[in-house]
C-alpha positions as CSV (number, residue, x, y, z in Angstrom):
1,M,119.6,-209.4,-29.1
2,K,122.9,-207.3,-29.1
3,A,123.0,-204.8,-31.8
4,D,125.6,-205.0,-34.6
5,T,126.4,-208.7,-34.0
6,H,125.4,-210.1,-37.4
7,P,127.5,-209.2,-40.5
8,D,125.9,-207.2,-43.4
9,Y,123.7,-209.5,-45.7
10,H,123.7,-208.0,-49.3
11,I,123.6,-209.1,-52.9
12,I,126.8,-209.9,-54.8
13,N,127.4,-211.2,-58.4
14,V,128.9,-214.7,-58.6
15,K,130.8,-215.6,-61.9
16,M,130.7,-219.3,-62.6
17,T,133.3,-221.1,-64.4
18,D,131.5,-221.0,-67.7
19,G,131.2,-217.2,-67.5
20,T,127.6,-216.8,-66.4
21,V,126.9,-214.4,-63.7
22,V,124.1,-214.9,-60.9
23,Q,123.2,-212.9,-58.2
24,M,123.2,-214.3,-54.8
25,K,122.9,-213.0,-51.1
26,S,126.0,-213.2,-49.1
27,T,128.1,-211.6,-46.4
28,W,131.2,-211.8,-48.4
29,G,132.5,-208.3,-49.7
30,N,130.3,-205.4,-50.3
31,E,127.1,-204.7,-52.2
32,G,127.6,-205.4,-56.0
33,D,130.9,-207.1,-55.6
34,Q,131.9,-209.9,-58.0
35,L,133.1,-213.2,-56.9
36,A,134.8,-215.4,-59.4
37,L,134.5,-219.3,-58.8
38,D,137.2,-221.7,-59.7
39,I,134.9,-224.7,-59.0
40,D,131.0,-224.6,-59.3
41,P,128.2,-227.1,-59.6
42,S,128.5,-226.9,-63.4
43,A,132.2,-228.0,-63.4
44,H,132.7,-230.1,-60.2
45,P,132.7,-234.0,-60.4
46,A,130.7,-234.2,-57.2
47,W,127.8,-232.6,-59.0
48,T,128.4,-233.8,-62.5
49,G,129.2,-237.3,-61.9
50,G,132.5,-236.7,-63.8
51,G,134.9,-239.4,-64.7
52,T,137.1,-239.6,-61.6
53,K,139.3,-242.6,-61.5
54,L,140.5,-244.6,-58.5
55,L,144.2,-245.0,-58.5
56,D,145.4,-248.4,-57.2
57,T,148.7,-247.4,-55.4
58,G,150.5,-250.3,-54.2
59,G,147.8,-252.7,-54.9
60,R,145.6,-251.6,-51.8
61,V,142.3,-251.7,-53.8
62,S,143.1,-255.1,-55.0
63,K,144.0,-256.3,-51.6
64,F,140.8,-254.9,-50.2
65,K,138.7,-256.5,-52.9
66,N,140.3,-259.9,-52.3
67,K,139.9,-259.8,-48.6
68,Y,136.2,-258.9,-48.7
69,A,135.2,-260.7,-51.9
70,G,132.6,-262.7,-50.3
71,L,130.7,-259.7,-49.0
72,G,129.6,-258.4,-52.5
73,F,131.9,-255.3,-52.9
C-alpha cells in the first residue's frame, strides 16, 4: 500500500440538536474539534416517523389513486 493515502482518523465531538455531545471517530476536522449538527436521528422525520404530510399539488395524488384504485393502493 502507498504511504499517506488515507486521511487521519481521529476522535471528534459531535453536538446533537438537543445539545448533547457524543464522541465519534471521523476524518472531519482535527482531534477534539466539535461538529454541530442541524439534523440528527433524534430530530429527523426519517428516524422519528414524524408527521410529514403529502401535499396534493394539482390533484396528482388523487389522479394516481383513482387510476390505480383496483390495485389496493
